[in-house]
C-alpha positions in Angstrom: 30.2 -17.4 0.8 26.7 -16.2 1.1 25.4 -18.4 -1.7 26.0 -21.9 -3.0 25.8 -24.0 -6.2 22.2 -25.1 -5.5 21.1 -21.5 -5.0 22.7 -20.4 -8.2 21.1 -23.3 -10.1 17.7 -22.3 -8.7 18.3 -18.7 -9.7 19.1 -19.5 -13.3 15.5 -19.1 -14.5 15.5 -15.7 -13.0 18.7 -14.9 -14.8 17.2 -16.0 -18.1 14.1 -13.8 -17.4 16.4 -10.8 -16.6 18.3 -11.4 -19.9 15.0 -11.5 -21.8 13.8 -8.3 -20.1 17.1 -6.5 -21.0 16.9 -7.8 -24.6 13.2 -6.6 -24.9 14.1 -3.2 -23.7 17.1 -3.0 -26.0 14.8 -3.8 -28.9 12.0 -1.5 -27.9 13.8 1.5 -26.6 15.4 2.9 -29.8 13.3 5.6 -31.4 11.0 5.9 -28.4 10.5 9.1 -26.4 12.9 9.6 -23.6 10.2 9.4 -20.8 9.2 6.0 -22.1 12.8 4.8 -22.0 13.2 6.1 -18.5 10.0 4.5 -17.4 11.0 1.1 -18.9 14.4 1.5 -17.1 12.6 2.1 -13.8 10.6 -1.0 -14.2 13.3 -3.3 -15.5 16.3 -2.2 -13.4 15.0 -3.5 -10.0 13.7 -6.7 -11.6 17.0 -7.4 -13.2 18.8 -6.5 -10.0 16.7 -9.0 -8.1 17.6 -11.7 -10.6 21.3 -11.0 -10.5 21.8 -10.7 -6.8 22.3 -14.5 -6.1 25.2 -14.4 -8.6 26.6 -11.1 -7.3 26.4 -12.5 -3.8 29.2 -14.9 -4.7 31.6 -12.0 -4.4 30.6 -11.4 -0.8 28.1 -9.6 1.5 29.3 -6.1 0.9 29.2 -6.5 -2.9 25.7 -7.9 -2.7 24.4 -5.2 -0.4 26.1 -2.4 -2.4 24.6 -3.8 -5.7 21.1 -3.8 -4.1 21.5 -0.3 -2.8 22.8 1.0 -6.1 20.0 -0.6 -8.0 17.5 1.0 -5.6 19.1 4.4 -5.8 19.2 4.3 -9.6 15.6 3.2 -9.7 14.6 6.1 -7.5 16.5 8.5 -9.8 14.7 7.1 -12.8 11.3 7.6 -11.3 12.2 11.1 -10.1 13.3 12.0 -13.7 9.7 11.4 -14.8 8.2 13.9 -12.3 8.8 17.2 -14.1 6.9 16.1 -17.2 4.1 14.5 -15.2 3.6 17.6 -13.0 3.6 19.9 -16.0 -0.1 19.0 -16.5 0.6 18.3 -20.2 -2.4 16.3 -21.4 -0.2 14.8 -24.1 1.4 12.4 -21.6 3.5 9.6 -23.1 1.6 6.7 -24.3 3.8 3.8 -25.3 2.5 0.6 -26.9 4.2 -2.6 -27.9 2.6 -5.8 -29.1 2.8 -8.5 -26.5 0.3 -11.3 -27.5 -0.9 -10.1 -30.9 -3.2 -13.1 -31.4 -5.3 -11.9 -28.4 -4.7 -8.2 -29.2 -2.8 -7.8 -25.9 -0.2 -5.1 -25.7 2.1 -3.7 -23.0 1.5 0.1 -22.7 2.8 2.9 -20.6 0.7 5.8 -19.3 3.0 8.3 -17.7 0.6 10.8 -16.1 0.9 12.4 -12.7 -1.0 9.6 -10.9 1.2 6.8 -12.1 4.4 8.7 -11.9 3.6 9.9 -8.3 3.0 6.3 -7.1 6.1 5.1 -8.9 8.2 7.8 -7.3 6.9 6.9 -3.9 7.8 3.3 -4.4 11.3 4.2 -5.8 12.2 6.7 -3.1 10.9 4.7 -0.1 12.4 1.5 -1.6 15.8 3.1 -2.0 15.7 4.5 1.6 14.6 1.1 2.9 17.5 -0.6 1.1 20.0 1.9 2.6 18.5 1.4 6.0 18.7 -2.3 5.6 22.5 -2.4 5.2 22.7 -1.9 9.0 19.3 -2.9 10.2 19.5 -6.4 8.7 23.2 -7.0 9.3 22.6 -9.5 12.1 20.3 -11.7 10.1 20.8 -14.6 7.6 19.1 -15.1 4.3 19.9 -11.6 3.1 20.3 -12.5 -0.6 16.7 -13.6 -0.6 15.7 -10.5 1.4 17.4 -8.0 -1.0 16.1 -9.8 -4.1 12.5 -9.8 -2.8 12.8 -6.1 -1.9 14.0 -5.1 -5.3 11.3 -7.3 -6.9 8.7 -5.7 -4.7 9.8 -2.2 -5.8 10.0 -3.1 -9.5 6.6 -4.8 -9.3 4.9 -1.7 -7.9 6.5 0.6 -10.4 5.4 -1.6 -13.3 1.9 -1.8 -11.8 1.4 1.9 -11.6 3.0 2.8 -15.0 1.3 0.3 -17.3 -1.8 1.0 -19.3 -2.5 -2.7 -19.9 -4.8 -4.5 -17.6 -3.1 -7.7 -18.4 0.3 -6.3 -17.4 -1.3 -4.6 -14.4 -2.6 -8.0 -13.2 0.8 -9.6 -13.7 2.5 -7.0 -11.5 -0.3 -7.2 -9.0 0.5 -10.9 -8.5 4.2 -10.0 -8.2 3.3 -7.7 -5.3 1.4 -10.5 -3.6 4.2 -13.0 -4.0 6.8 -10.5 -2.6 4.6 -9.6 0.4 4.2 -13.3 1.2 8.0 -13.8 0.9 8.8 -10.9 3.1 6.1 -11.4 5.8 7.2 -15.0 6.1 10.9 -14.1 5.8 11.8 -16.1 8.9 10.6 -19.3 7.4 11.6 -21.5 10.4 9.4 -19.3 12.6 5.8 -20.8 12.6 4.2 -17.5 13.5 6.0 -15.7 10.7 5.1 -18.4 8.1 1.5 -18.4 9.3 1.3 -14.6 8.9 2.6 -14.8 5.4 0.1 -17.5 4.5 -2.7 -15.5 6.1 -1.8 -12.4 4.0 -1.5 -14.4 0.8 -4.8 -16.2 1.3 -6.7 -13.2 2.4 -5.5 -11.0 -0.4 -6.4 -13.8 -2.9 -10.0 -12.6 -2.6 -8.8 -9.3 -4.0 -6.8 -11.1 -6.7 -9.9 -13.0 -7.8 -11.9 -9.8 -7.9 -9.3 -8.0 -10.1 -9.0 -10.9 -12.5 -12.8 -11.3 -12.9 -13.2 -7.5 -13.3 -10.6 -7.4 -16.0 -12.3 -10.3 -17.8 -15.7 -8.5 -17.6 -14.2 -5.2 -19.0 -12.6 -7.1 -21.9 -15.8 -8.8 -22.7 -17.8 -5.6 -22.6 -15.1 -3.2 -24.0 -13.0 -5.5 -26.2 -9.8 -4.0 -25.0 -7.3 -4.2 -22.1 -6.2 -0.6 -22.4 -7.3 1.5 -19.3 -7.3 4.7 -21.4 -9.5 3.2 -24.1 -11.9 1.8 -21.5 -12.1 5.3 -19.9 -12.9 6.8 -23.3 -15.6 4.2 -23.9 -17.2 4.8 -20.5 -17.2 8.6 -21.1 -18.9 8.1 -24.4 -21.4 5.6 -23.1 -20.1 2.8 -25.2 -19.5 0.4 -22.3 -22.6 -1.7 -21.5 -24.2 -1.0 -18.1 -23.8 -4.6 -16.9 -20.1 -4.4 -17.7 -19.5 -1.2 -15.7 -21.6 -2.5 -12.8 -20.0 -5.9 -12.5 -16.5 -4.6 -13.0 -17.1 -1.8 -10.4 -18.1 -4.3 -7.7 -15.2 -6.6 -8.5 -12.6 -3.8 -8.5 -13.9 -2.7 -5.1 -13.4 -6.3 -3.9 -9.8 -6.2 -5.3 -9.0 -3.0 -3.4 -10.5 -4.3 -0.2 -8.3 -7.3 -0.2 -5.1 -5.6 -1.4 -5.4 -2.5 0.7 -6.6 -4.2 3.9 -10.0 -2.5 4.1 -13.0 -3.6 6.0 -13.8 -6.5 6.3 -10.6 -8.0 4.8 -8.2 -5.9 6.9 -7.3 -8.8 9.2 -4.0 -9.7 7.4 -2.2 -6.4 7.9 -1.6 -6.5 11.7 -0.2 -10.0 11.4 2.1 -8.8 8.6 4.2 -7.2 11.3 6.1 -10.5 11.4 8.0 -9.1 8.5 11.3 -7.3 8.9 10.5 -3.7 9.8 12.0 -2.3 6.6 9.6 -4.6 4.7 6.7 -3.4 6.7 7.6 0.1 5.7 7.4 -0.9 2.1 4.2 -2.8 2.5 2.5 0.0 4.4 3.9 3.1 2.7 5.0 2.3 -0.8 4.0 -1.0 -2.4 1.4 -3.5 -1.3 -1.5 -1.6 0.3 -1.1 1.4 -2.0 -1.9 -0.9 -5.0 -5.6 -1.3 -4.2 -6.1 2.4 -3.7 -4.3 3.3 -6.9 -6.5 0.8 -8.8 -9.6 2.6 -7.6 -8.2 6.0 -8.4 -7.0 5.0 -11.8 -10.2 3.3 -12.9 -12.6 5.8 -11.1 -13.5 7.5 -14.4 -14.8 4.2 -15.7 -17.3 4.0 -12.8 -18.2 7.7 -12.3 -21.7 7.0 -13.7 -22.5 4.6 -10.9 -23.9 6.5 -8.0 -23.8 3.4 -5.8 -20.1 2.8 -6.5 -18.9 6.0 -4.9 -21.3 5.5 -2.0 -20.0 2.0 -1.3 -16.4 3.1 -1.5 -17.1 6.0 0.8 -18.8 3.8 3.3 -16.1 1.1 3.3 -13.4 3.7 3.8 -15.2 5.5 6.6 -16.0 2.3 8.5 -12.4 1.1 8.1 -10.9 4.3 9.3 -13.0 4.4 12.5 -12.8 0.7 13.5 -9.1 0.5 13.0 -8.5 3.8 14.9 -10.3 2.4 17.9 -8.2 -0.8 17.9 -5.0 1.3 17.6 -5.9 3.1 20.9 -5.7 -0.2 22.8 -2.8 -2.0 21.1 0.3 -2.4 23.1 2.6 -3.9 20.5 4.6 -1.1 18.8 4.4 -2.3 15.2 0.9 -3.6 15.4 -0.3 -0.2 16.7 1.3 1.4 13.7 -0.4 -1.3 11.5 -3.9 -0.3 12.8 -2.9 3.3 12.1 -2.1 2.3 8.5 -5.5 0.6 8.1 -7.2 3.7 9.5 -5.3 6.2 7.3 -5.9 4.1 4.2 -9.5 4.2 5.2 -9.4 8.0 4.9 -8.0 7.7 1.4 -10.6 5.1 0.4 -13.3 7.4 1.8 -11.9 10.3 -0.2 -12.0 8.3 -3.4 -15.8 8.0 -2.8 -16.3 11.7 -2.4 -17.6 13.9 -5.1 -14.4 15.8 -6.1 -12.4 13.5 -3.9 -9.6 12.5 -6.4 -7.3 15.3 -5.3 -7.8 14.9 -1.5 -7.3 11.1 -1.9 -4.1 11.4 -3.9 -2.8 14.2 -1.7 -3.4 12.3 1.5 -2.0 9.1 0.0 1.2 11.0 -0.7 1.3 12.4 2.8 0.6 9.0 4.4 3.3 7.3 2.3 5.9 9.7 3.6 5.1 9.9 7.3 4.2 6.2 7.5 7.5 5.2 6.0 9.2 7.5 8.5 7.3 6.0 11.4 8.0 2.4 10.5 11.7 3.0 9.8 12.0 4.9 13.1 10.3 2.0 14.8 13.0 -0.2 13.2 15.6 2.1 14.6 14.2 1.5 18.1 14.1 -2.2 17.5 17.8 -2.1 16.4 18.7 0.0 19.3 17.5 -2.5 21.9 19.1 -5.6 20.3 18.4 -6.1 16.6 15.7 -7.5 14.3 15.1 -10.5 16.4 13.0 -8.2 18.5 10.2 -8.3 15.9 7.7 -7.4 18.6 8.2 -4.6 21.1 5.6 -4.3 23.9 5.4 -0.6 24.5 4.6 -1.1 28.2 7.7 -3.3 28.7 10.0 -1.1 26.7 8.8 2.2 28.0 10.9 5.2 27.1 13.7 3.3 25.2 13.6 5.9 22.5 13.9 9.0 24.7 16.0 11.9 23.6 18.9 11.0 25.8 19.3 7.5 24.4 18.1 8.0 20.8 17.9 11.7 20.0 17.7 11.6 16.2 15.3 8.7 16.1 13.2 10.5 18.7 13.0 13.8 16.8 12.2 12.1 13.5 9.6 9.9 14.9 8.0 13.0 16.5 7.9 14.7 13.1 6.1 11.6 11.7 3.6 11.7 14.5 2.9 15.4 14.0 2.3 14.7 10.3 0.0 11.8 11.2 -2.0 13.8 13.8 -2.3 16.7 11.4 -0.5 19.4 13.3 -0.3 22.6 11.2 2.9 22.9 9.2 3.2 19.1 8.5 2.0 17.3 5.4 -0.8 15.4 7.1 -2.5 18.7 8.3 -2.9 20.0 4.7 -4.0 16.8 3.1 -6.4 15.8 5.9 -8.0 19.2 6.1 -8.6 19.2 2.4 -10.2 15.8 2.6 -12.4 16.7 5.6 -13.5 20.0 4.1 -14.4 18.2 0.8 -16.6 15.8 2.8 -18.2 18.6 4.9 -19.2 20.6 1.8 -20.7 17.5 0.1 -24.0 15.7 0.1 -25.8 14.5 3.2 -24.1 11.1 3.2 -20.8 12.7 2.7 -21.5 15.0 5.7 -22.2 11.8 7.8 -18.9 10.4 6.7 -17.3 13.7 7.7 -18.7 13.3 11.2 -17.3 9.8 11.6 -13.9 10.8 10.1 -13.8 13.8 12.5 -14.2 11.5 15.4 -11.5 9.2 13.9 -9.2 12.2 13.7 -9.6 12.6 17.5 -8.8 8.9 18.0 -5.8 9.4 15.7 -4.5 12.0 18.1 -5.2 9.7 21.1 -3.3 6.7 19.9 -0.5 8.8 18.3 0.2 10.7 21.6 0.0 7.4 23.4 2.6 5.7 21.2 5.0 8.6 21.3 4.7 8.9 25.1 5.2 5.2 25.9 8.2 4.6 23.6 9.8 8.1 23.5 8.9 10.1 26.6 8.3 7.8 29.5 11.1 6.9 32.0 13.2 4.3 30.2 13.0 0.7 31.3 15.8 -0.5 29.1 19.0 1.0 27.6 19.4 1.7 23.9 21.9 3.3 21.6 21.3 5.6 18.7 21.3 3.9 15.3 24.2 4.4 12.8 24.1 7.0 10.0 22.9 4.4 7.4 19.7 4.3 9.4 19.3 7.8 10.8 20.1 9.3 7.3 16.9 7.9 5.7 14.9 9.1 8.7 16.2 12.6 8.2 15.2 12.6 4.5 11.7 11.4 5.3 11.3 13.9 8.1 12.3 16.7 5.7 9.7 15.4 3.2 7.0 15.3 5.9 7.6 19.0 6.5 7.8 20.1 2.8 5.9 17.6 0.6 2.6 19.6 0.9 4.1 22.4 -1.1 3.6 20.2 -4.3 -0.2 21.0 -4.1 -0.1 23.4 -7.1 1.5 21.3 -9.8 -0.2 18.2 -8.4 -3.7 19.6 -8.5 -3.1 21.1 -12.0 -1.8 17.8 -13.4 -4.6 15.7 -11.8 -7.2 18.0 -13.3 -6.1 16.8 -16.8 -6.9 13.2 -15.8 -10.1 13.9 -13.9 -11.7 16.6 -16.2 -15.2 15.7 -15.0 -14.3 15.0 -11.4 -15.0 18.6 -10.1 -11.3 18.8 -9.3 -10.0 22.3 -8.6 -6.5 23.2 -9.6 -5.0 25.3 -6.9 -2.1 27.7 -6.8 -0.2 27.6 -3.6 -1.6 30.9 -2.5 -5.2 29.8 -3.3 -4.6 26.6 -1.4 -3.4 28.5 1.7 -6.4 30.8 1.5 -8.7 27.8 1.2 -7.2 26.0 4.1 -6.2 28.6 6.6 -9.7 29.6 7.8 -11.4 30.0 11.1 -13.3 26.7 10.4 -10.0 24.9 9.9 -8.5 26.4 13.0 -11.5 25.4 15.1 -11.5 21.8 13.7 -7.8 21.4 14.2 -8.0 22.7 17.7 -10.9 20.4 18.4 -9.1 17.3 17.1 -5.9 18.0 19.0 -7.6 19.2 22.2 -10.0 16.3 22.4 -7.3 13.9 21.4 -5.1 15.1 24.2 -7.9 14.8 26.7 -8.7 11.3 25.4 -5.0 10.4 26.0 -4.9 12.1 29.4 -8.0 10.3 30.7 -7.6 7.1 28.8 -7.6 5.0 32.0 -10.8 6.5 33.2 -12.5 6.0 29.8 -11.3 2.4 29.8 -12.7 1.8 33.3 -16.1 3.3 32.3 -16.4 1.2 29.2 -18.7 -1.8 29.4 -17.0 -5.1 29.8 -18.7 -6.6 26.7 -17.4 -3.8 24.6 -13.8 -4.3 25.8 -14.1 -8.0 25.1 -15.2 -7.2 21.5 -12.3 -4.9 21.0 -9.9 -7.4 22.5 -11.1 -9.9 19.9 -10.6 -7.4 17.1 -14.4 -7.3 16.6 -14.4 -11.1 16.1 -13.3 -11.1 12.4 -10.5 -13.6 12.9 -12.8 -15.9 14.8 -15.5 -15.6 12.1 -13.0 -16.4 9.3 -11.5 -19.3 11.3 -15.0 -20.7 11.7 -15.6 -20.4 8.0 -12.4 -22.3 7.3 -13.3 -25.0 9.8 -16.7 -25.4 8.1 -15.1 -25.6 4.7 -12.7 -28.3 6.0 -15.7 -30.2 7.4 -17.5 -30.0 4.1 -14.4 -31.2 2.2 -13.9 -34.2 4.5 -17.5 -35.2 3.9 -17.3 -34.8 0.1 -13.9 -36.3 -0.3 -15.4 -39.7 -1.1 -16.4 -38.5 -4.5 -12.8 -37.8 -5.4 -11.6 -41.4 -5.8 -8.5 -40.6 -7.9 -9.8 -43.1 -10.5 -9.3 -41.5 -14.0 -12.4 -43.3 -15.4 -14.7 -41.7 -12.7 -13.1 -38.3 -13.3 -13.6 -38.5 -17.0 -17.2 -39.4 -16.6 -17.7 -36.5 -14.3 -16.2 -34.1 -16.8 -18.4 -35.4 -19.7 -21.5 -35.1 -17.5 -20.6 -31.5 -16.6 -20.0 -30.7 -20.3 -23.3 -32.1 -21.3 -25.1 -30.2 -18.6 -23.4 -27.0 -19.7 -24.3 -27.6 -23.3 -27.9 -28.1 -22.4 -28.0 -24.9 -20.3 -26.4 -22.9 -23.1 -28.7 -24.2 -25.8 -32.0 -24.1 -24.0 
């Protein structure tokens, strides 16, 4: 048996919630438009699947694994079924409302435009592929009922997050994502390092959670509604108070910084590599870190009137992209190097959100990144499996040089190379098209946007340096250990993602047209495929691409000389990750010291506590009255 009576008893509340969800959908679905029914199904199915898995597991491992995979594949199919309508550019997208807490005028709404559906489809497809991959990758591990349940919950939480129009529901799903990321990062609960990494991620991202909750409260006070669409309409008409937009804008930036691992709260993501590699693929490519960027994209029309807002977002993204890329060039741990790569590429997307007319480049590059980063992480998982299983959570690229070479792991090697080419931006692969659109938008912008272009261009060179280095060390160098090619359940998803890395850029026409309906005042140009090719394939683009690739190769080729010439102090700073961890550890130590000194006022005596509460209420009343 893979489960026991105590596990089933603990899972009963989840089963009751699943029954309530199914009953709610059964009541709400009749008479609703088919897209709304499909969207509700895509949200509810993985949540119900997660709740049922402990009971299904009684029938055995294969039944449990098969149920999880079927739930994932069905969810992916449901999200894909929403794509044609979303890409049509029809401004009359489905808007579905149902009373949730009538006393507080809180409703659960769906908003099925291209932005939400695109993010939901990414979560559905990557989630399904990760589940298929897991059937072999995780076969040597225990606790798999918990693993599959958390994975399904993760996917369902992300789909609900991006498809809802209600800020209250959005926050609920946002917290589901945080809970699942903690559970998956700390999956090996007995491992102190894994548990500490999960706690670090949970605590660090709480700053973003606080920002989102406070921002929602501010918008409700100023706008009187939790509907994102209604708030956008109020902002467009000037009905939202300036203080509301200003405060909410700052708080939402904080939310995105925490959730999407942007400077200076990026420190949790490299440590999140303690999670199973399939989970890191979800965290980096489909669910957790995409949430903060989606939040900024979805609510950007509310803050368009704030010049400082786009400038701050642009600055944060640019700084993050550059700093993380530098660290990636020095990292020897396979997965942590890919983690710094994720932070850097998400910085590109964040910077694009802050550009004038950056909504399309940001969305386009987020799509590209989700695909090639899922491919890179799953291919890394294939290598880890090939050298002994998931217990090898960390692979030192210097120690395991060449284990993924074409003789030992041909399919994994080729698919990882495709992902690397997409990441670097080699012509013909999705990263080339989206990154060139992003950089050209910055180059043609204001003076500060041109400064950002210069930094991001240097970052593109660094991207080529660390990408070539990773591929060379793990997949080209003379092998130091033997490895076998992974089974079909693992190489199959790699082939699918490799195919998408080559072809996904072709969606630019319908994607840009559909986005133009959501960002009518965002200077967003709707391209046809021919127009986009003409816009991209220019002498300037050819020169930039050749420069990025050429200087990137030279940086890789002479990396040892560059390292030797660098000042020792600079290398020490880089070795310490710029000192952010030490800074935060110092703040925590100072907080503990303060708590130890003030603990005497917390006696535990109810009478003292009651007096304190009364005094605080009196002071508050005096402040409010006078």
